[in-house]
C-alpha positions as CSV (number, residue, x, y, z in Angstrom):
1,X,132.7,-81.4,-118.2
2,X,134.9,-82.5,-121.0
3,X,135.8,-85.8,-122.7
4,X,139.3,-87.2,-122.2
5,X,141.2,-90.2,-123.7
6,X,143.7,-91.7,-121.3
7,X,146.4,-93.8,-123.0
8,X,148.0,-96.5,-120.9
9,X,149.9,-99.7,-121.6
10,X,146.6,-101.5,-121.0
11,X,144.8,-99.5,-123.6
12,X,142.9,-96.3,-124.0
13,X,140.3,-95.4,-121.5
14,X,137.5,-93.0,-122.3
15,X,136.8,-90.6,-119.4
16,X,134.9,-87.5,-118.3
17,X,136.9,-84.7,-116.6
18,X,135.7,-81.6,-114.7
19,X,137.1,-79.1,-112.3
20,X,140.1,-76.9,-112.2
21,X,143.4,-78.5,-113.4
22,X,145.1,-77.5,-110.1
23,X,142.2,-79.0,-108.0
24,X,142.6,-81.9,-105.6
25,X,142.4,-85.1,-107.7
26,X,139.4,-87.4,-107.4
27,X,138.9,-90.7,-109.4
28,X,135.5,-92.2,-109.7
29,X,134.9,-95.8,-110.7
30,X,131.6,-97.1,-112.0
31,X,130.1,-100.6,-111.8
32,X,127.9,-103.0,-113.7
33,X,125.8,-102.5,-115.8
34,X,126.6,-98.8,-116.0
35,X,129.3,-96.4,-117.3
36,X,131.0,-93.3,-116.1
37,X,127.7,-91.5,-116.7
38,X,126.6,-92.9,-113.3
39,X,128.7,-90.2,-111.6
40,X,127.3,-87.2,-113.6
41,X,125.9,-85.5,-110.5
42,X,128.8,-86.2,-108.2
43,X,131.3,-85.0,-110.9
44,X,129.5,-81.7,-111.2
45,X,129.1,-81.2,-107.5
46,X,132.7,-82.1,-106.7
47,X,134.1,-79.9,-109.5
48,X,132.0,-77.0,-108.3
49,X,133.8,-77.2,-105.0
50,X,137.2,-77.1,-106.7
51,X,138.1,-80.7,-107.1
52,X,139.6,-82.1,-110.2
53,X,137.5,-85.1,-111.0
54,X,138.1,-87.9,-113.6
55,X,135.6,-90.7,-114.2
56,X,136.8,-93.3,-116.7
57,X,134.9,-96.1,-118.5
58,X,136.7,-99.0,-117.0
59,X,138.2,-102.0,-118.7
60,X,135.8,-103.7,-121.0
61,X,133.6,-100.6,-121.1
62,X,136.1,-98.5,-123.0
63,X,136.4,-99.9,-126.5
64,X,140.1,-99.1,-126.5
65,X,140.6,-101.3,-123.5
66,X,138.4,-104.3,-124.2
67,X,140.3,-107.6,-124.1
68,X,138.4,-110.8,-124.8
69,X,139.6,-113.3,-122.2
70,X,137.9,-113.4,-118.8
71,X,141.4,-113.8,-117.3
72,X,142.2,-110.3,-118.4
73,X,139.6,-109.0,-115.9
74,X,141.2,-110.4,-112.7
75,X,141.2,-108.0,-109.8
76,X,144.9,-107.4,-109.8
77,X,144.7,-106.3,-113.4
78,X,141.8,-103.9,-112.6
79,X,143.8,-102.4,-109.8
80,X,146.8,-102.0,-112.1
81,X,144.4,-100.0,-114.4
82,X,143.7,-97.5,-111.6
83,X,147.5,-97.1,-111.1
84,X,148.2,-96.7,-114.8
85,X,145.4,-94.2,-115.2
86,X,146.4,-92.0,-112.3
87,X,150.1,-92.2,-113.3
88,X,149.2,-91.0,-116.8
89,X,147.2,-88.2,-115.2
90,X,150.3,-87.3,-113.2
91,X,148.6,-87.9,-109.8
92,X,150.9,-88.8,-107.0
93,X,148.0,-89.2,-104.6
94,X,144.2,-89.0,-105.1
95,X,140.8,-89.5,-103.5
96,X,139.1,-92.7,-104.7
97,X,135.4,-93.3,-105.1
98,X,133.7,-96.4,-106.4
99,X,130.2,-98.0,-106.8
100,X,129.3,-101.6,-107.3
101,X,132.3,-103.3,-109.1
102,X,134.0,-100.0,-109.0
103,X,133.7,-100.1,-105.3
104,X,135.3,-103.6,-105.2
105,X,138.2,-102.2,-107.3
106,X,138.4,-99.2,-104.9
107,X,138.7,-101.5,-101.8
108,X,141.5,-103.5,-103.4
109,X,143.3,-100.4,-104.6
110,X,143.2,-98.8,-101.2
111,X,144.6,-102.0,-99.7
112,X,147.4,-102.3,-102.3
113,X,148.3,-98.6,-102.5
114,X,147.6,-96.9,-99.2
115,X,150.4,-94.5,-99.9
116,X,148.6,-93.2,-103.0
117,X,144.9,-93.3,-101.9
118,X,144.3,-90.2,-99.8
119,X,140.7,-91.1,-98.9
120,X,138.3,-93.9,-100.0
121,X,134.6,-93.7,-100.6
122,X,132.7,-96.8,-101.5
123,X,129.0,-96.9,-102.4
124,X,127.0,-100.1,-101.9
125,X,129.8,-102.7,-102.1
126,X,131.0,-104.0,-98.7
127,X,134.6,-104.7,-98.0
128,X,135.5,-108.0,-99.9
129,X,136.6,-109.6,-96.6
130,X,133.3,-108.7,-95.0
131,X,131.4,-110.1,-98.0
132,X,133.4,-113.3,-97.9
133,X,132.7,-113.7,-94.2
134,X,128.9,-113.2,-94.6
135,X,128.8,-115.5,-97.6
136,X,130.0,-118.2,-95.2
137,X,127.8,-117.2,-92.2
138,X,124.7,-115.4,-93.5
139,X,122.0,-117.2,-95.5
140,X,120.5,-113.9,-96.7
141,X,123.7,-112.8,-98.3
142,X,124.3,-116.1,-100.0
143,X,120.8,-115.8,-101.5
144,X,121.5,-112.2,-102.6
145,X,124.7,-113.3,-104.4
146,X,123.3,-116.1,-106.4
147,X,123.0,-113.9,-109.5
148,X,126.8,-113.7,-109.7
149,X,127.0,-117.5,-110.3
150,X,124.2,-117.4,-112.9
151,X,125.9,-114.5,-114.8
152,X,129.1,-116.6,-115.4
153,X,127.2,-118.6,-118.0
154,X,128.2,-117.6,-121.5
155,X,126.8,-116.7,-124.0
156,X,123.5,-117.5,-122.4
157,X,123.6,-114.5,-120.1
158,X,124.3,-112.0,-122.8
159,X,121.6,-113.5,-125.0
160,X,119.1,-113.3,-122.2
161,X,119.9,-109.7,-121.2
162,X,119.8,-108.4,-124.8
163,X,116.8,-110.4,-126.0
164,X,113.7,-108.4,-127.1
165,X,115.4,-105.0,-127.4
166,X,117.4,-105.7,-124.2
167,X,114.2,-106.1,-122.1
168,X,115.9,-107.8,-119.2
169,X,118.7,-105.3,-119.1
170,X,116.3,-102.4,-119.2
171,X,114.3,-103.9,-116.3
172,X,117.3,-103.6,-114.0
173,X,117.1,-99.8,-114.2
174,X,113.3,-99.3,-114.2
175,X,112.1,-96.7,-111.8
176,X,115.5,-96.1,-110.2
177,X,117.7,-94.7,-112.9
178,X,116.8,-91.7,-115.1
179,X,115.4,-92.9,-118.4
180,X,118.0,-91.1,-120.5
181,X,120.8,-92.7,-118.5
182,X,119.2,-96.2,-118.8
183,X,118.9,-95.7,-122.6
184,X,122.6,-94.7,-122.7
185,X,123.7,-97.7,-120.8
186,X,121.7,-100.1,-123.0
187,X,123.2,-98.5,-126.2
188,X,126.7,-98.8,-124.7
189,X,126.3,-102.4,-123.6
190,X,124.7,-103.4,-126.9
191,X,127.8,-102.6,-128.8
192,X,129.5,-105.7,-130.2
193,X,131.5,-107.4,-127.4
194,X,130.7,-104.8,-124.8
195,X,128.3,-106.8,-122.6
196,X,130.5,-109.9,-122.7
197,X,133.5,-107.7,-121.6
198,X,131.4,-106.3,-118.8
199,X,130.3,-109.8,-117.7
200,X,133.9,-111.0,-117.8
201,X,134.4,-109.2,-114.5
202,X,132.2,-111.9,-113.0
203,X,133.9,-114.7,-115.0
204,X,137.5,-113.8,-114.1
205,X,137.7,-116.0,-111.1
206,X,138.8,-115.3,-107.5
207,X,141.3,-112.5,-106.8
208,X,145.0,-113.4,-106.5
209,X,145.8,-113.4,-102.8
210,X,143.8,-111.9,-99.9
211,X,142.8,-108.4,-99.1
212,X,143.8,-106.8,-95.8
213,X,142.4,-104.2,-93.4
214,X,142.0,-100.7,-94.9
215,X,144.2,-98.0,-93.3
216,X,143.1,-94.9,-95.2
217,X,140.1,-92.7,-94.2
218,X,137.0,-94.5,-95.4
219,X,133.4,-93.6,-96.1
220,X,131.1,-96.5,-96.8
221,X,127.5,-95.7,-98.0
222,X,125.0,-98.5,-98.0
223,X,121.2,-98.4,-98.7
224,X,118.5,-100.5,-97.1
225,X,116.8,-101.5,-100.4
226,X,120.0,-102.8,-102.0
227,X,119.1,-106.2,-103.5
228,X,122.8,-107.3,-103.9
229,X,124.3,-106.5,-100.5
230,X,122.5,-107.1,-97.3
231,X,122.8,-105.6,-93.8
232,X,125.1,-108.3,-92.4
233,X,127.9,-107.6,-94.9
234,X,127.4,-103.8,-94.5
235,X,127.8,-104.0,-90.7
236,X,130.7,-106.4,-91.0
237,X,132.7,-103.9,-93.1
238,X,133.6,-101.9,-90.1
239,X,135.8,-104.8,-88.9
240,X,137.9,-104.4,-92.0
241,X,138.9,-100.7,-91.6
242,X,141.3,-99.5,-89.0
243,X,141.7,-96.0,-90.4
244,X,139.1,-93.2,-89.7
245,X,135.8,-94.8,-90.7
246,X,132.3,-93.4,-91.4
247,X,129.3,-95.7,-92.2
248,X,126.2,-94.1,-93.6
249,X,122.9,-95.8,-94.3
250,X,120.4,-94.4,-96.8
251,X,116.8,-95.5,-95.9
252,X,114.5,-96.7,-98.7
253,X,117.1,-96.4,-101.4
254,X,118.0,-99.2,-103.9
255,X,121.4,-100.3,-105.2
256,X,121.5,-97.5,-107.7
257,X,122.5,-94.9,-105.1
258,X,124.5,-92.3,-107.2
259,X,121.4,-91.7,-109.4
260,X,118.6,-92.5,-107.0
261,X,120.0,-90.4,-104.2
262,X,122.4,-88.0,-105.9
263,X,122.0,-85.1,-103.5
264,X,122.6,-87.2,-100.4
265,X,125.6,-89.0,-101.9
266,X,127.2,-85.7,-103.1
267,X,126.8,-84.2,-99.6
268,X,128.3,-87.2,-97.9
269,X,131.2,-87.4,-100.3
270,X,132.1,-83.7,-100.0
271,X,131.9,-83.9,-96.2
272,X,134.3,-86.9,-96.3
273,X,136.7,-85.1,-98.6
274,X,136.7,-81.9,-96.5
275,X,137.2,-83.9,-93.3
276,X,140.5,-85.3,-94.6
277,X,142.2,-82.5,-96.4
278,X,141.7,-79.0,-97.7
279,X,138.7,-78.6,-99.9
280,X,139.4,-78.5,-103.6
281,X,143.2,-77.9,-103.2
282,X,146.2,-80.0,-104.1
283,X,147.5,-80.0,-100.5
284,X,149.7,-83.0,-99.8
285,X,149.5,-84.1,-103.5
286,X,153.0,-84.8,-104.8
287,X,152.1,-84.1,-108.4
288,X,149.2,-82.5,-110.1
289,X,147.0,-83.3,-113.1
290,X,149.0,-83.3,-116.3
291,X,146.5,-85.2,-118.4
292,X,147.2,-85.8,-122.1
293,X,144.4,-84.8,-124.4
């Protein structure tokens, strides 16, 4: 694995890259409150199978792409970041993987750019249309999503999370995320302005327009102990995909799937990629990685 700076019109995104330059491109998007480090195991496993993997710190997490206004974190802007990053890398098409907020961005990107997204893999986060449906119809999901409303408070949320050596933030990872990774997340989000930028994803308001049904081959991985997303939204997601669809449930695993169940997730991801293209090759990819270091 090596470090990469990706310069776009939106700013400079810090990223990790691994795998052969000629390998089939895979982009991995992290969520809150984590960074690209969340994909450490999946990056290594995918690269070992010949894929070219890039995992950026997304908008607000990369210091070089950290605007201050919540409006600068609207979903259409986040999708534009994915397009800008992959264009800078020289990727005509790519496989897209996302967890938590990264999963939401991945759903919206696959809807907006089905010609560029070869396959979609989303971990934890249901399709936004499925989530919207269950927020109207399922009391359990409404209760699970209450934290999103609370986190829109500023600066009270930041102060609460960082108080007492970030005790509340650390508690979110306890027992589920490796200690070294948790410490790295806390250090990163304790940088001036970093946590506010990350929380601006919640404060940006509703997406512009509506998302449609996903047409690209999709793998959705949900876990039974996920505190944020319940079974109703997970099951409803199937109604929002009309391409090849695979739904996998991990029993007894929490929301932090990439780190709590790394072997299982890597296996599922690699099976999905192989099922929809040649393993580790650039087959059907119009242009290959030409990243600028």
